[in-house]
Each structure stands twice: as C-alpha cells, then as structure tokens.
C-alpha positions in Angstrom: -39.9 -58.7 -18.7 -39.4 -55.8 -16.3 -39.3 -55.9 -12.5 -42.7 -54.2 -12.4 -44.3 -56.9 -14.6 -43.0 -59.7 -12.3 -44.6 -58.2 -9.2 -47.8 -59.8 -8.0 -50.7 -57.4 -8.6 -54.4 -57.2 -7.9 -57.1 -55.0 -9.6 -58.4 -52.0 -7.7 -62.0 -52.6 -6.8 -62.9 -49.0 -7.7 -61.0 -48.2 -10.9 -59.7 -51.6 -12.0 -56.1 -50.4 -12.2 -53.4 -53.0 -11.6 -51.9 -52.4 -8.2 -49.2 -54.2 -6.2 -50.7 -56.7 -3.8 -48.7 -55.1 -1.0 -50.2 -51.6 -1.5 -52.5 -50.3 1.2 -54.3 -47.9 -1.2 -54.7 -47.6 -5.0 -52.1 -45.0 -6.3 -54.6 -44.0 -9.0 -57.8 -43.3 -7.1 -56.8 -43.7 -3.4 -59.3 -46.5 -2.7 -58.3 -48.6 0.4 -57.3 -52.1 -0.8 -57.6 -53.8 2.6 -59.1 -53.1 6.0 -56.7 -51.4 8.5 -55.8 -53.7 11.4 -57.2 -52.9 14.8 -55.2 -52.7 18.0 -53.5 -55.9 19.1 -53.6 -57.2 22.6 -50.6 -55.2 23.6 -52.1 -52.0 22.1 -55.4 -52.5 23.8 -53.6 -53.1 27.1 -51.6 -49.9 26.7 -54.7 -47.9 26.0 -56.5 -49.4 29.1 -53.5 -48.6 31.2 -53.4 -45.0 30.0 -57.1 -44.5 30.9 -56.8 -46.3 34.2 -53.8 -44.0 35.0 -55.9 -40.9 34.3 -58.7 -42.2 36.6 -56.3 -43.1 39.4 -54.7 -39.7 39.3 -58.0 -37.9 39.3 -59.1 -40.0 42.3 -55.7 -39.3 44.1 -56.0 -35.6 43.5 -59.6 -35.4 44.7 -58.8 -37.5 47.8 -55.7 -35.4 48.6 -57.7 -32.1 48.3 -60.5 -33.6 50.5 -58.0 -34.8 53.0 -56.4 -31.3 53.3 -59.8 -29.8 53.9 -60.9 -32.2 56.6 -57.7 -32.5 58.7 -56.9 -28.8 58.9 -58.6 -26.7 61.6 -57.8 -23.1 60.5 -59.5 -21.6 63.5 -57.0 -22.9 66.1 -53.8 -22.4 64.0 -51.3 -19.6 64.2 -50.3 -17.7 61.1 -47.1 -19.7 60.8 -49.1 -23.0 60.9 -51.5 -21.6 58.3 -48.6 -20.7 56.0 -47.0 -24.1 56.5 -50.3 -25.8 55.6 -50.6 -23.7 52.5 -47.0 -24.3 51.5 -47.3 -28.1 52.1 -50.5 -28.3 50.2 -48.9 -26.5 47.2 -45.9 -28.8 47.3 -48.2 -31.9 47.6 -50.4 -30.8 44.7 -47.3 -30.1 42.6 -45.9 -33.6 43.3 -49.2 -35.2 42.4 -49.5 -33.2 39.1 -45.8 -34.0 38.3 -46.3 -37.8 38.9 -49.5 -37.5 36.8 -47.7 -35.8 33.9 -44.8 -38.2 33.8 -47.1 -41.3 34.0 -49.4 -39.8 31.3 -46.4 -39.3 29.0 -45.1 -42.8 29.5 -48.5 -44.5 29.1 -49.5 -42.1 26.3 -46.4 -43.0 24.3 -47.1 -46.7 24.9 -50.7 -46.3 23.6 -49.5 -44.2 20.7 -46.7 -46.6 19.6 -48.9 -49.7 19.9 -51.8 -48.4 17.7 -52.6 -50.0 14.4 -50.7 -48.8 11.3 -52.7 -47.7 8.3 
C-alpha cells in the first residue's frame, strides 16, 4: 500500500476523480471542492476600519479646505500675509494627505491580510 492509497479521498462532484479530502479544487478538472470561507470577524472589522478611515480623511480634507476659505480675508492682507497663507495651506494639505496615505497603507494591509484564503 502506498502513501497515496492511505490518504483519505473524496470523489470530485464534476469528473468523479478521486481527490484528497484536503484539496480545495480538483486537480483534474479544476472544480471547487468546498466553498471558500468568508471574512472572519477580524477581517470584517479591518475592512470597516479601512473604509471609515477613508471617509474620515475625506471629511477632514473638505473641512480643512472650507476653513481656509472662510477664515482668510484676502482683501485686507499684505502680499507677505497672502504668501504665508498660501504656504501654510500647502503644508497643511500635504500633512493631511501624508497622514491619509500612511493610515490607508496600514488599514489596507490589515484588510488585505485578514481576507479569506481560497
């Protein structure tokens, strides 16, 4: 008796070939032998966190841009003040986008690594 003969096997529902009970698909025809698992609780939480992060960053960026527009009175400012506002706004937007990118990478990796395996 060989090692292959002692392995528990099941018939493929499509081609009836004897297949290991641990196989995900039939090696002969490629038919899936079991349903893929869905995301677990941790995976679902990571995906929700990822999308909440995206929504929070969009809201932060929009509120920041709206705040710049309402608090700055360009008519009464000198050229130096206008340049400072422009520079500060550029730095602020850069920081918001940087925080957004870092958080997206972290939460995206969490969502990616907790997805179901096929």
